[in-house]
N, C-alpha and C positions, 0 to 999 in steps of 0.2 A: 607570622601573624595573619598575613593575607591568605595563605594557604589554609590555615586553620579556620578562618572565617568562611572560606569557600566550602571546606569540607563539612562544616556545621549546616551551611545553607543547603547542600545536597541532601544531607540526612533529614533536614526538616521538610524537604519537598519529596519525601518518599523515594529517594534515590533517583528521581527522574533525570536530573542533570547528569549524573554519573552514567546511568544507563544510556541516556541520549548520546553522550559523547562516544560511548563504546559502539553503539549502532551507527552513529554519524560517520565515524572514522572507517569502520568496516563497510558501511554502505558506499562511501566514496571509493574505497578500494575495489569493491565488487563491481560498481557501476563503471569504474575506469577500465577494468578488464573487459566488461561487456561492450562498452562503447568503442574501445579500441578495436574490438572484433567487428562491430557494425561498421565502423569507418573503413576498416581494411576491406570488408566485404563489398561496400559501396565502390571503393576504388577498383577492386578486381573485377566486379561485374559490369559496372557502367550503368547509366540511368535507366535504360530500357530493361535490362535483366534485374536491376535492383527494384524496379516496380513490381516484378513477380514475387521477389523475396519479401518486399514490404507488405504486399497483399496477403501472403501466407502468414506472416507474423501477425497481421491484424486479425485474421481468422483465428489464430492461436490465442490471441489476447482475449477475444470475445468468449471462446470456450474456457479459457483460464479463469476469467471472472466468474463464470458460472460454476465451475468445478472448485475454484479456490474458495467458495463459500464454506466448504468444510473446514478450511484452514481458519477462517474467522470463528466458526462454531467451536472448533477445538480450543481456540484461544479463550472464547467466552466461558465455556464450561470448565475447562481446566483451571482457569483463573478462579471460578466460583468454587470448585472442589478444593482447590489449594487454599483459598481463604478459610475454608472449613476443616483443613487438614484431612481431607478424605482421599488419601492417595490410592486406596483400593478402587475407588471409582475412576480415578485418573487412569489406572491400569486398564480398566474395562473400556474407557473411552479410547485409549490407545489401540486396543485390539479391534474395536468396532471400526474406527476410522481408517486403519490401515487396510483392512479387508475391503471396506466399502469403496475406498478410493482406488484401490487396485482394480476392482470391477468397473468403476466409472471410467478409469483411464483406458481400459481395454475396450469398453463400449464406444468411446470416442474414436479410438484407433480403427475399430471395425467400421464405424460409420463413415470415416474418411476414406477408407479403402473402397467401400461400396460406392461412394459418391465421387471417386477420384476422377472419373471421365467427365462428368458435367463441370466439376471444379476446374479441371485442366482447361476446358473450353472457356470458362468464365474468366480465368486469369490470363488467357491468351498465351498458353505455354504448350510445348510440344511433347511433354512427357508427364506421366503420373507418379514417377519416382519421388519428386520432391514432396508430393502430397502424402505418400506413404511414410517418408521420413519425418514429415510434420506430425503425423499420427503417433509414431514411435516416440517422438520428443514429448508430445503432450502426455502420453501414457506414463513416461518416466517422471516427468516434472510434477504431475499432480500427486504422485506418491511422495516425491521429495518435499513438496509444499506441506503435505500432512505432517512430516517430521519437523519441518520449520515451525508449524503451528504448535506442536507439542513443546518444542524448546521455548517458543514465545510465551505460551501460557504458563509454563513452569518458571518463567522469568530467568531463563539461562541465556542471557543476552550475549555473553562472550562466545559461547558455542554457536549461537545463532548467527552472530556476525562472522565467525570463522567459517561456517558452513557456506554462507553466501559468497565469501571471498574465494573459497575453494571452487565453487561452481563457476564463478566468473573466470578464474584462472584456467580451469579446464576448457571453458568455452573458447577462450582466446587460443589456447594451444591446439586443440583438436580442429577448431574452425580454420585456423591459419594453415594447418597441415593439409587438410582436405581441399582447401581452396587452392593451395599451391600445386596440388596434383591435378588441377584443371577440372574439378568436379562441379564447379558453378553453384547454382542455387541448391542443388542436392547436397553438395559437399558442406555448405554452410549449415543446412538443417541437420545433417548427420553429426556435425560437430556439436551442436546444441544437444542432441540426444545423448551422445557419449558423455558429455559434461554432467548432465543431470543424473545419469545412470551411475557414474563412478563417484558422485558426491554422496549418494545415499548411505553407503557404509560409514562415512565420516560423521554423519549426523545421528546414526543410530547409537554410536558408542556413548555419548553423554546421557542417553535415555536408558542405559542398561540397568539403572537402579530400579526401574519399573518391573523388570523381569522377575525380581525376587518378591514381588508384592502379589498376594493372591487377589484376583479381580473380584469385585463385589457388584451386585445388581444396582444399576444407576437409579432406577425408579422413574417416576414421572416428574421430570423437571421442566417440561415444556420444550423439549428439543425439536419435535416435528413442526409445531407452529413457528418456531424461530428459524428453522431451515427454510420453510416456504416464504416467509417474509424477507429473509435475507437474500434469497435467490432473486427476488424482484429488484432489490437494491443493487445487487452486483450486476444484473443484467443491464440496468439503466446506466450505470457508471461505464460499464464495458462498452456499451454502444456509443456513448458520448465521446469516449476516448478513442475509439478505433474505426467507427463507421465511415469517417471521412476519407480515409486512405482507400478503403474498398470502393466507395462510390466514385471517387476520382479516377480510380482504375477503370471503372465502367464507362464514365462520361468523357474522359479525356484521352489523349494519345498516350502511348506507352512512355514517350519521352517526358511529357508533362507529369505523368503519374510517378515517374522516377524522381523528378524534381520534388514533387509534393511529399513522397515518402521520405526523402532525405531531410526536408524541412521538418517533417513530423518527428523524425528521429532526434533532431536537435531540440525541438520544443519539448518532447516528452522526457527529456532529462530532468526537468523540474518536477514532473509528476512522480517519477521513480525515486528521486532523491528524497522527496517529502515523505515517502512511505517509510523511511528509516525512523522518523519521529513517530509516525502512526503505529509502528510495531511496538514502540515503547508505551505510547499513550493507551492503546486499546486494552491490554491486560490490566494496566494500572487502574484505569477508569472502571472497568468491569469488577475488579476486586473492591474498590472503594464503594461503588454502587451497591454491591452485594452486601456489604457491611453497613449500609445506610449513611455513608459519609459523602461529603461534597466532592465531586469530581471535576467541577467546572474549571478550576485553575489549570488542569491538564489540557483542557480545550484551548484556553488562552495561549499556553506555551506552544501548542501544536500550531495554532494559527499564526503565531508570531514567527515561528521557525519557518513555516512554509511560505509566508508572505515575504520574509527577508530573502530567502533563497530565490523564489520566483521572480519578484521585481528586480532584484539584483541582475539575475541572468538576462531578463528581458531588457533591461537598460543597456547592458553590455552588447546585446545583439542589435539594438536600435542604433547605438552610437558607432559601433565597429562591425557593421554587417559583412563587409567584403573580407575582413580579417578572418572572422570565425568561419565563414563559408568556404574560404579558399584553404585555410590551414587544416580544416577537418575533412573536407571533400576536395576532389580534384576540380580543375577549372571547368570540366564538363558540366558540372552542376550549377545551373543558373538559379540560385536560391537566396541571394543577398536580400532581396526585397520581400522575402517570405518569412525568414526565421524570427524576426522581431514580433510580427503579429502572431505567429504560431505560438511563440513563447508566452505572449500576454494571454492568449486564449487558454493555454494549458495552466497558467497560473491561476486563473479564475476557476478552472475545473478542479485543480489540486486543492484550493481552498474550499470548494464545495465538498470534496471528498473528505476533508477533515470533519465537517459536520456530519456526513453520512456515517463515517466510522464511529464518531462519538455517539450518535444516536443508536447505532447498532450495539455498542458496548453497554449502554444503559437500557437497552431493550425498549427503545421508543422509536417506532417505525413510521407512524402516521405522517409526521411532518416531512420526512425525507421523500415520500412519494410525490411531493409537489414537483419533483424533477422530471417526471414522465412526460409532461407536455413539452419540455425543452428538448428532450431526446427526439421527439417526433418533429419538433420544429427544426432541429439540425438537419434531419433527413430531407424535409421539404425544402429548406433553403438550398442545400446542395443540388437537389433535383431540379429546381426552377431557376435559380440565379447562378448559372455556370459559364458566364461570359469569359471569365479568366480565373486563374488560381488566386490572384490578389483579392478579387471580389468575393470568392468563396471564403477566404480566410477572414476577410473583414466582417462578413455576416456571422461567421462562426464565433468570432471574438465577441460580437454583441450578444449572441445567444448564450454563451458561457457567462457573460457578465450578468445577464438577467436571471440566469439560473442561480448564480451566487446570491444576488439580492433577494431572490425568492426564498432560499433556504435560511438566509440570515433573518428574514422576517419571521419565519415560522420557528426560529430558535432565538427570538429576540430577548428572551429573559436571560439566557446564559451569555448572549453577545453583549447586552448592556451591563451585565454584572462586571465585565472586564474593565469598565471605565469608572466604576464607583469607587469612592474612597470613604473609609470610616471617618466619621466626624464626631466631635464631642467628647472623645476620650483620648488619653495619651497612648501613643502607638505602642510603646514597649509593653506596658502592663496588659493591654488588650491582647496583643499577639501571644504574650506569655500565658495569659489565662486560657485563651482558646487552644494553644498548643498543648498545654498540660491537661486540659479537659478532654481533648481528643485522645491523648495518650492514656488517660485513665480509663475512658470508655473503651478504647481498643483493648487494653489489658484485661478489663473485666469481661468483655465479650469473648475473648479467646482463652480465658482461664489460665493465663500464664502465672508464673511464680515471681514475677517482677514486683517491685515495690508499688504499693497502692497509694494514690494521692488522695488526701482528704480534701474534697473540693469545698466543704463548708469552711475549713480553716483557711484555704486559699482565698475564698471570697472575703473573709474577715481581714485577712492580711492586706489584700490589695484594695479593699473597700470599693469593690466594683460589682457588688451583688445584683446591681440593677441592670447589668449588661444583658441584652437579649441573647437567647441561645444562638450558637453558631449557625444552625441551619436556618434561622430567621434572617 
């Protein structure tokens, strides 16, 4: 009985809970493999060398947030075409994005090779080899991310999760092998490259159904303006998430920078775990919005999930700082007083990112650009107030909180809707009425052969004809 009720609830919520469970479990596995690799890397390298690895990873994440915009665009438009059953246009999107992201990845690789000498000086390292391997990794991963986006947009969440787990497993295996061979930072980055490269064939297989479809011209659906606006949002989030590690590497000693990079790794667990929910919310919200349906319940679920994960991890870090710092890193890393604050800062940014992704899904960009001043503020704060790592983190935490409050204000209609309760009507008839009305509208829009509901008879039966429309 309980299982049947749970199954019906998942169906009524557009399969969100079921898909979320799939993505949540696979995300946990993928992140587990990745973080075991990162922790192993930290122990093998030590704080000073790990500061180099952390700085290079931060450079990667900034590039990734810029190039990964194609992933979001793929999800947005594949979801749109899928809602309209235009699979020939999905095939065209697949061809265009695969070619374009291959070129983008190569361009980033070439730029890093050309700039390898100044970057080497910047990160205080004695070789350009890690920078070259970083470029190879980015090249492979932006292609892989494109296929992840196609799986996500087509709502093939099982294959998406399996692909991420495969990538995480390969990262751990190859990274551990190369680090054990004494290759240092270069070995860690080479492991990331091989993991991304070898995962690509696994995620192409579930998309083979597209190969038998003749591509069609997409037409003018506003892709270019969407790209330009989305690049700005991705750049802002990328800077806010990663610029701190790079700037600490500049202004502090290599030892302190290593401590900060380690604390950053533990804090960012929250951000990356929350992306599991977002990968489900984004295509669902895009599809509902394209059909003129209300997508705000998905925002509520994503915020609830992210807040629960974020504040729970933060509380654990604050209550048991030494336990987590020492069990995950060696005693060489003095980060017990840093991880709680960093986790709190990342939680606010992760919640902010939920709003950003939701706005992107429904093509509403103006409110999210309120974050730009806070990205600038973060840079200024770290540049001016750098007496200690604790001071830097305290001010970062305040900045992220203000950014979250700001984006909540500009999305206050959706935010307040979460706390509203329907009054004046019986709960069951109202929910049944709205569910059946939505089902009827959806069936009519998609021209399916399923049974048609006579809404006039339903109104008369329930005697609720004066209920306002759902969208109101």
